[in-house]
C-alpha positions, 0 to 999 in steps of 0.5 A: 675600766668597771669591774674586774674586766681586764684592760687589753690595751695595758696588756698589749701596751698599746694606746686606746686608738692603736691602728691595727698594725701597731697591735700585731706589732705588740703582740708579735714583740710580746709573744716572743717573749713570753713564749714558753719554749724561748724562757729557762724552765723556772720561768715557764709556768709565768710564761704560759700565763703570760702568753695566755693573757696576751693571745687572748688581748690580741684576739679581741683587738685585732678583730674589728667587731670584738674590739667594737664590743669590747670598748662598748663595755661588753664582753664579745663572747658572754651568756647566761650559761658560760662566757669568755673570749673564743680565739684560735691558735691558727690566727695567731700562729699567722701573725708570727709567720708574717713577722718572722717567718714562724718557728718550730714548736708554736702550734704544739705549745698553743695547743697544750695551753688552750687545748686547740690543735687542728685534729681537735678542730675537724669535730666541730660540736658547737651549734650556732644560730641567729637570735632576733631580739627587740630592744624591749627583750635586750633591756628586760632579758628574755625567755626564748623556746629555741628549736633545732638540730644536733647531733645525739648519740645513737642509741642502738649502738650507744655511739660505737657505730657497731652491733655486738663489737668484737676485737679486730682481728687485724690490729688486735685492737691497736686501731692501727697497722704497720706497713713496711716501705722500701726506698733508696735508703733502706726500709721504712715502718709505717704506722696507718689506721687499720682498713678493717676497723677504721682505727677503732680497734673493734669489728662487727656489724654495722649499725642499722640506725646510725649506719656507722657514725655513732650518732643521728640527727634529732630535732630538739626544743630547748627554753633558753634565758637570755640576759638583760643587756646584750647587744648586737653582735654578741654571743649568748653561749650555753654549755651541754647543748650543742652536738655530741661527740667524742670530746663531749657535748658542744655549746648551743651559740646565739648570735644576737641581732637587734630588731629595730623598736619604734620611736626608740634609738640606742647609742650604746647603752644609752636609749633615746625615746622620741617622744612625740609633741603637738605644737601647743604642748611644745610651745607651752611645756608642761608634765608629760608621762610615758611607760618606758621599755622596762614597763614602768611610768616616767614623768618628765618636764617638758620646757617651754619652746623646746625645739624638734630634735632637742633632747630635754631630759635624761633619767639616769639607770634607765637605759640598757643593763650591764649583764655583768653587773656594771652601770647601766645606761641612761634614757634621753627624751628627745622632742619629736613636733608631730604638724597635726591633720584634718584639724577641727574648724575650731582649732583652725580658727584658733591658729588663724588668730595666732597667726595674726598675734604672730605678725603684729608682734 
């Protein structure tokens, strides 16, 4: 593994060619072992660390696309401003239910460890947009102006939805009221959001700008920097550029889509350049220069008798860079022999002479 990258296969104790069932089983076994509710108090801190680590590994290896990116040496989620693996406790709880029928307290523990939770997830603050990049932009990195719509705090009511707020007369600022309900086994006391202030604890005139929502939708434009070396399906994440809500400000997430680029093919971090050669150049060989995607002039030697489709040169480190600072890929040069058309008579006569010589050999 390069650099400080975590080895998720080692963390789960599975081979690199492990099947989905093997990954599920390994995760379930380790998660049962390190669940914080199942260890002595003195091991709780260690268990929380282990539990988070195996959950992170499982979130990547159980997802085919994230696993593909990880095996290429790319973080499934990364960006210029922030990077990291994202996963959901619901996915992991589903595995527990599949293997063990679930057990009490799992969701609460996972919420505490990772800041998740069903109530929190209702407020989605992230803005997710597709981003098409050419291969040249991927190799060099790029700056883009992104225009999108996002929720922002209402300037009129400052996000509370009420003008001239005052303490709610019904709940006295508590935000909740008690309701008594009689049943077969006695009287039950139920707590529910205050119907007057809708749980806010204050009341007043509804804001005429945001209509009580506390936010408005605005179109914004931002210049963002895309690091060199991102790959198809990767996310570039920018903190603080998403929706604004009760939990703060979300992220702008750009999902990379690679556009085809003429005469180039990508294999992981390696690039294959199709060099167009005439029959004469293919037969005789010689030095050829071209400008690569980095904007640098490259000189290669074409061997005599090179065949169509043959890779005849490799320039180390001239491929797609690693945004984390690891080793860049290589640039491979492949021969593409193009048969000329509409040749001048003199050139055709030369080909006829060559044909006659070939037939006499």
